[in-house]
FIKOLZA-1660 file (N, C-alpha, C; in steps of 0.1 Angstrom, whole numbers, plus 5000, padded with zeros to 4 digits):
% residues 133
   i   px   py   pz ch aa at
   1 3639 1755 3826  A  M  N
   1 3623 1755 3824  A  M CA
   1 3619 1763 3838  A  M  C
   2 3609 1775 3835  A  L  N
   2 3602 1780 3842  A  L CA
   2 3591 1779 3845  A  L  C
   3 3580 1776 3856  A  E  N
   3 3567 1775 3855  A  E CA
   3 3558 1789 3852  A  E  C
   4 3552 1787 3845  A  S  N
   4 3547 1801 3843  A  S CA
   4 3536 1804 3856  A  S  C
   5 3532 1818 3861  A  A  N
   5 3521 1823 3871  A  A CA
   5 3509 1815 3868  A  A  C
   6 3501 1818 3876  A  S  N
   6 3485 1811 3873  A  S CA
   6 3479 1823 3864  A  S  C
   7 3471 1819 3853  A  P  N
   7 3461 1832 3846  A  P CA
   7 3451 1832 3855  A  P  C
   8 3448 1843 3856  A  S  N
   8 3436 1849 3860  A  S CA
   8 3422 1841 3857  A  S  C
   9 3413 1843 3862  A  A  N
   9 3395 1834 3854  A  A CA
   9 3396 1842 3843  A  A  C
  10 3396 1851 3839  A  T  N
  10 3393 1855 3825  A  T CA
  10 3400 1855 3816  A  T  C
  11 3413 1848 3819  A  E  N
  11 3427 1845 3810  A  E CA
  11 3424 1824 3811  A  E  C
  12 3415 1819 3817  A  I  N
  12 3412 1804 3819  A  I CA
  12 3402 1802 3806  A  I  C
  13 3404 1788 3798  A  F  N
  13 3393 1783 3786  A  F CA
  13 3398 1768 3788  A  F  C
  14 3384 1763 3784  A  P  N
  14 3383 1751 3786  A  P CA
  14 3398 1742 3785  A  P  C
  15 3401 1744 3775  A  F  N
  15 3414 1735 3769  A  F CA
  15 3426 1736 3778  A  F  C
  16 3425 1745 3786  A  M  N
  16 3439 1749 3795  A  M CA
  16 3434 1738 3808  A  M  C
  17 3422 1733 3809  A  V  N
  17 3420 1725 3821  A  V CA
  17 3425 1708 3818  A  V  C
  18 3434 1704 3824  A  D  N
  18 3438 1690 3825  A  D CA
  18 3426 1682 3830  A  D  C
  19 3420 1672 3819  A  T  N
  19 3407 1665 3827  A  T CA
  19 3409 1652 3822  A  T  C
  20 3423 1648 3823  A  T  N
  20 3431 1633 3823  A  T CA
  20 3430 1624 3836  A  T  C
  21 3428 1636 3847  A  K  N
  21 3429 1630 3862  A  K CA
  21 3418 1636 3865  A  K  C
  22 3410 1626 3878  A  D  N
  22 3398 1631 3885  A  D CA
  22 3403 1648 3895  A  D  C
  23 3393 1651 3896  A  F  N
  23 3397 1666 3903  A  F CA
  23 3394 1662 3919  A  F  C
  24 3397 1654 3926  A  C  N
  24 3402 1652 3939  A  C CA
  24 3409 1662 3944  A  C  C
  25 3403 1664 3957  A  G  N
  25 3410 1676 3965  A  G CA
  25 3407 1689 3961  A  G  C
  26 3397 1690 3953  A  S  N
  26 3392 1704 3950  A  S CA
  26 3383 1708 3963  A  S  C
  27 3383 1723 3959  A  I  N
  27 3374 1731 3972  A  I CA
  27 3359 1724 3972  A  I  C
  28 3357 1717 3964  A  F  N
  28 3341 1711 3965  A  F CA
  28 3342 1700 3978  A  F  C
  29 3352 1693 3977  A  S  N
  29 3354 1682 3990  A  S CA
  29 3342 1673 3987  A  S  C
  30 3339 1670 3978  A  N  N
  30 3329 1658 3974  A  N CA
  30 3330 1654 3961  A  N  C
  31 3333 1641 3961  A  R  N
  31 3336 1628 3950  A  R CA
  31 3324 1635 3938  A  R  C
  32 3312 1632 3946  A  E  N
  32 3299 1632 3933  A  E CA
  32 3305 1644 3927  A  E  C
  33 3304 1659 3931  A  T  N
  33 3307 1669 3929  A  T CA
  33 3316 1673 3915  A  T  C
  34 3329 1668 3922  A  E  N
  34 3341 1669 3918  A  E CA
  34 3338 1658 3902  A  E  C
  35 3336 1647 3899  A  K  N
  35 3331 1644 3891  A  K CA
  35 3321 1650 3881  A  K  C
  36 3310 1654 3886  A  L  N
  36 3302 1664 3876  A  L CA
  36 3313 1676 3869  A  L  C
  37 3317 1685 3880  A  V  N
  37 3324 1696 3872  A  V CA
  37 3336 1693 3864  A  V  C
  38 3342 1678 3864  A  R  N
  38 3348 1676 3858  A  R CA
  38 3341 1673 3841  A  R  C
  39 3328 1666 3844  A  D  N
  39 3324 1663 3832  A  D CA
  39 3321 1677 3823  A  D  C
  40 3314 1687 3832  A  I  N
  40 3311 1698 3826  A  I CA
  40 3325 1706 3818  A  I  C
  41 3333 1705 3820  A  V  N
  41 3350 1707 3817  A  V CA
  41 3350 1701 3803  A  V  C
  42 3349 1688 3807  A  I  N
  42 3351 1683 3792  A  I CA
  42 3336 1684 3782  A  I  C
  43 3325 1689 3785  A  L  N
  43 3313 1689 3775  A  L CA
  43 3322 1702 3772  A  L  C
  44 3325 1712 3780  A  Q  N
  44 3331 1725 3772  A  Q CA
  44 3342 1725 3766  A  Q  C
  45 3351 1715 3765  A  Q  N
  45 3361 1712 3754  A  Q CA
  45 3358 1708 3744  A  Q  C
  46 3345 1697 3746  A  K  N
  46 3340 1695 3729  A  K CA
  46 3334 1705 3724  A  K  C
  47 3324 1710 3731  A  K  N
  47 3317 1723 3723  A  K CA
  47 3326 1732 3718  A  K  C
  48 3334 1737 3726  A  D  N
  48 3342 1748 3722  A  D CA
  48 3357 1752 3730  A  D  C
  49 3367 1749 3726  A  P  N
  49 3379 1746 3737  A  P CA
  49 3381 1760 3741  A  P  C
  50 3376 1770 3730  A  R  N
  50 3386 1784 3734  A  R CA
  50 3376 1791 3742  A  R  C
  51 3363 1786 3744  A  R  N
  51 3355 1798 3753  A  R CA
  51 3345 1788 3761  A  R  C
  52 3336 1797 3773  A  W  N
  52 3331 1785 3780  A  W CA
  52 3317 1790 3773  A  W  C
  53 3310 1779 3770  A  T  N
  53 3297 1784 3768  A  T CA
  53 3282 1778 3772  A  T  C
  54 3270 1780 3771  A  T  N
  54 3261 1777 3781  A  T CA
  54 3259 1759 3775  A  T  C
  55 3253 1754 3785  A  F  N
  55 3247 1741 3783  A  F CA
  55 3235 1739 3788  A  F  C
  56 3228 1724 3785  A  N  N
  56 3216 1718 3792  A  N CA
  56 3221 1707 3796  A  N  C
  57 3211 1705 3805  A  V  N
  57 3214 1690 3813  A  V CA
  57 3218 1680 3802  A  V  C
  58 3207 1682 3792  A  K  N
  58 3206 1670 3781  A  K CA
  58 3221 1669 3776  A  K  C
  59 3230 1682 3772  A  E  N
  59 3241 1681 3765  A  E CA
  59 3247 1672 3777  A  E  C
  60 3250 1677 3789  A  Y  N
  60 3255 1671 3799  A  Y CA
  60 3256 1656 3800  A  Y  C
  61 3243 1652 3800  A  H  N
  61 3242 1637 3800  A  H CA
  61 3246 1632 3788  A  H  C
  62 3245 1640 3776  A  E  N
  62 3254 1627 3768  A  E CA
  62 3266 1627 3769  A  E  C
  63 3273 1638 3771  A  V  N
  63 3290 1632 3777  A  V CA
  63 3293 1623 3788  A  V  C
  64 3283 1626 3798  A  C  N
  64 3290 1618 3810  A  C CA
  64 3283 1604 3810  A  C  C
  65 3273 1599 3801  A  G  N
  65 3268 1590 3800  A  G CA
  65 3260 1585 3808  A  G  C
  66 3252 1593 3816  A  C  N
  66 3245 1587 3829  A  C CA
  66 3231 1580 3828  A  C  C
  67 3227 1571 3829  A  C  N
  67 3215 1570 3826  A  C CA
  67 3206 1562 3839  A  C  C
  68 3216 1563 3852  A  D  N
  68 3209 1558 3861  A  D CA
  68 3201 1570 3870  A  D  C
  69 3188 1565 3871  A  P  N
  69 3178 1578 3878  A  P CA
  69 3184 1579 3892  A  P  C
  70 3188 1574 3897  A  I  N
  70 3192 1576 3911  A  I CA
  70 3205 1586 3912  A  I  C
  71 3214 1585 3904  A  K  N
  71 3227 1589 3900  A  K CA
  71 3224 1604 3894  A  K  C
  72 3213 1603 3886  A  R  N
  72 3205 1618 3880  A  R CA
  72 3200 1626 3889  A  R  C
  73 3192 1619 3899  A  E  N
  73 3188 1629 3912  A  E CA
  73 3196 1636 3919  A  E  C
  74 3209 1631 3923  A  V  N
  74 3222 1633 3926  A  V CA
  74 3226 1645 3918  A  V  C
  75 3228 1642 3909  A  E  N
  75 3234 1655 3896  A  E CA
  75 3223 1670 3897  A  E  C
  76 3211 1664 3900  A  E  N
  76 3200 1675 3896  A  E CA
  76 3207 1683 3911  A  E  C
  77 3205 1674 3924  A  E  N
  77 3207 1684 3935  A  E CA
  77 3224 1692 3935  A  E  C
  78 3232 1687 3932  A  I  N
  78 3247 1691 3930  A  I CA
  78 3246 1704 3918  A  I  C
  79 3241 1702 3905  A  F  N
  79 3234 1716 3898  A  F CA
  79 3231 1725 3903  A  F  C
  80 3216 1723 3912  A  H  N
  80 3209 1728 3921  A  H CA
  80 3220 1740 3931  A  H  C
  81 3227 1731 3939  A  A  N
  81 3238 1738 3948  A  A CA
  81 3249 1746 3941  A  A  C
  82 3253 1740 3926  A  L  N
  82 3261 1751 3922  A  L CA
  82 3255 1763 3918  A  L  C
  83 3242 1763 3917  A  V  N
  83 3232 1776 3912  A  V CA
  83 3234 1783 3926  A  V  C
  84 3226 1777 3932  A  Y  N
  84 3217 1782 3943  A  Y CA
  84 3226 1783 3958  A  Y  C
  85 3236 1778 3959  A  G  N
  85 3244 1773 3972  A  G CA
  85 3234 1762 3981  A  G  C
  86 3242 1756 3991  A  G  N
  86 3236 1748 3999  A  G CA
  86 3243 1733 3999  A  G  C
  87 3235 1723 4002  A  P  N
  87 3246 1709 4005  A  P CA
  87 3244 1705 3990  A  P  C
  88 3256 1696 3984  A  P  N
  88 3257 1690 3968  A  P CA
  88 3246 1680 3970  A  P  C
  89 3242 1675 3979  A  S  N
  89 3233 1663 3980  A  S CA
  89 3227 1661 3990  A  S  C
  90 3213 1654 3996  A  A  N
  90 3209 1654 4007  A  A CA
  90 3217 1644 4014  A  A  C
  91 3225 1636 4005  A  R  N
  91 3230 1627 4013  A  R CA
  91 3243 1626 4017  A  R  C
  92 3248 1639 4013  A  S  N
  92 3262 1644 4015  A  S CA
  92 3265 1652 4028  A  S  C
  93 3275 1647 4033  A  S  N
  93 3281 1652 4048  A  S CA
  93 3289 1664 4049  A  S  C
  94 3291 1666 4036  A  C  N
  94 3300 1677 4031  A  C CA
  94 3294 1692 4033  A  C  C
  95 3304 1704 4036  A  K  N
  95 3299 1714 4041  A  K CA
  95 3292 1718 4028  A  K  C
  96 3283 1727 4028  A  D  N
  96 3273 1736 4019  A  D CA
  96 3282 1745 4011  A  D  C
  97 3281 1742 3999  A  F  N
  97 3282 1752 3985  A  F CA
  97 3281 1768 3990  A  F  C
  98 3286 1775 3987  A  E  N
  98 3283 1790 3985  A  E CA
  98 3276 1791 3970  A  E  C
  99 3267 1802 3970  A  P  N
  99 3259 1801 3953  A  P CA
  99 3267 1806 3943  A  P  C
 100 3266 1804 3934  A  G  N
 100 3272 1815 3922  A  G CA
 100 3280 1804 3914  A  G  C
 101 3286 1793 3910  A  Y  N
 101 3295 1782 3906  A  Y CA
 101 3287 1781 3891  A  Y  C
 102 3276 1782 3894  A  L  N
 102 3268 1782 3878  A  L CA
 102 3257 1793 3880  A  L  C
 103 3255 1796 3867  A  K  N
 103 3241 1807 3867  A  K CA
 103 3232 1798 3856  A  K  C
 104 3217 1798 3861  A  S  N
 104 3209 1792 3855  A  S CA
 104 3200 1800 3847  A  S  C
 105 3198 1800 3836  A  R  N
 105 3193 1807 3827  A  R CA
 105 3181 1796 3819  A  R  C
 106 3173 1793 3827  A  G  N
 106 3162 1786 3820  A  G CA
 106 3167 1772 3818  A  G  C
 107 3164 1765 3807  A  P  N
 107 3169 1754 3807  A  P CA
 107 3187 1753 3806  A  P  C
 108 3193 1761 3806  A  F  N
 108 3208 1765 3802  A  F CA
 108 3214 1768 3814  A  F  C
 109 3229 1762 3815  A  Y  N
 109 3234 1768 3825  A  Y CA
 109 3245 1774 3819  A  Y  C
 110 3252 1784 3825  A  Q  N
 110 3265 1795 3821  A  Q CA
 110 3275 1790 3833  A  Q  C
 111 3288 1787 3828  A  I  N
 111 3298 1788 3838  A  I CA
 111 3300 1802 3846  A  I  C
 112 3303 1806 3854  A  S  N
 112 3306 1818 3865  A  S CA
 112 3319 1820 3866  A  S  C
 113 3325 1832 3865  A  Q  N
 113 3337 1833 3871  A  Q CA
 113 3346 1824 3884  A  Q  C
 114 3337 1823 3891  A  K  N
 114 3338 1813 3901  A  K CA
 114 3341 1799 3903  A  K  C
 115 3331 1797 3890  A  F  N
 115 3334 1781 3886  A  F CA
 115 3349 1782 3880  A  F  C
 116 3350 1789 3872  A  I  N
 116 3366 1791 3865  A  I CA
 116 3378 1790 3877  A  I  C
 117 3374 1798 3886  A  E  N
 117 3381 1804 3897  A  E CA
 117 3388 1789 3904  A  E  C
 118 3376 1776 3904  A  A  N
 118 3377 1766 3914  A  A CA
 118 3387 1756 3905  A  A  C
 119 3386 1758 3893  A  L  N
 119 3393 1752 3880  A  L CA
 119 3411 1753 3883  A  L  C
 120 3416 1765 3887  A  V  N
 120 3428 1766 3887  A  V CA
 120 3438 1759 3891  A  V  C
 121 3437 1751 3900  A  P  N
 121 3448 1739 3905  A  P CA
 121 3443 1726 3894  A  P  C
 122 3438 1723 3883  A  F  N
 122 3434 1713 3878  A  F CA
 122 3440 1717 3863  A  F  C
 123 3446 1732 3862  A  L  N
 123 3449 1736 3845  A  L CA
 123 3464 1729 3841  A  L  C
 124 3466 1727 3831  A  K  N
 124 3476 1719 3827  A  K CA
 124 3489 1727 3826  A  K  C
 125 3499 1718 3833  A  K  N
 125 3509 1727 3835  A  K CA
 125 3516 1734 3823  A  K  C
 126 3519 1749 3823  A  Q  N
 126 3522 1756 3815  A  Q CA
 126 3540 1759 3818  A  Q  C
 127 3545 1753 3809  A  T  N
 127 3561 1762 3809  A  T CA
 127 3570 1769 3799  A  T  C
 128 3579 1773 3798  A  F  N
 128 3585 1783 3789  A  F CA
 128 3600 1782 3792  A  F  C
 129 3608 1783 3783  A  S  N
 129 3621 1786 3786  A  S CA
 129 3624 1799 3782  A  S  C
 130 3634 1801 3792  A  C  N
 130 3643 1814 3793  A  C CA
 130 3654 1813 3786  A  C  C
 131 3660 1822 3774  A  T  N
 131 3674 1822 3768  A  T CA
 131 3681 1835 3771  A  T  C
 132 3693 1837 3776  A  S  N
 132 3699 1847 3776  A  S CA
 132 3705 1855 3766  A  S  C
 133 3703 1867 3766  A  S  N
 133 3708 1874 3752  A  S CA
 133 3721 1875 3752  A  S  C
% end
């Protein structure tokens, strides 16, 4: 069995991401952000596993089940940082994010190539067999 090379961001779709485990050790280096990003991928897998779709915060909350107002405030800060850059939360000591992981279109968010590239370490292992002729 050989492990296939990682696909490029344009070849990665929601169904390819392993959401059975936490996204610990991601480039975000922030537990709340890693959970939020994982929940976004789960939402995408439920909406359409074969393409990245726009979504709004209401859809996100339906998937993550969060109803704690303090947690929702932190999530809003993280969404803002994923779009515009900056710290993931006022209470966070981790490094600032670069802008552009998500794009904001009114009340909707759109997944960017940068977001997809951050998911590469969490892709399901793709293997294939080589047979000789």
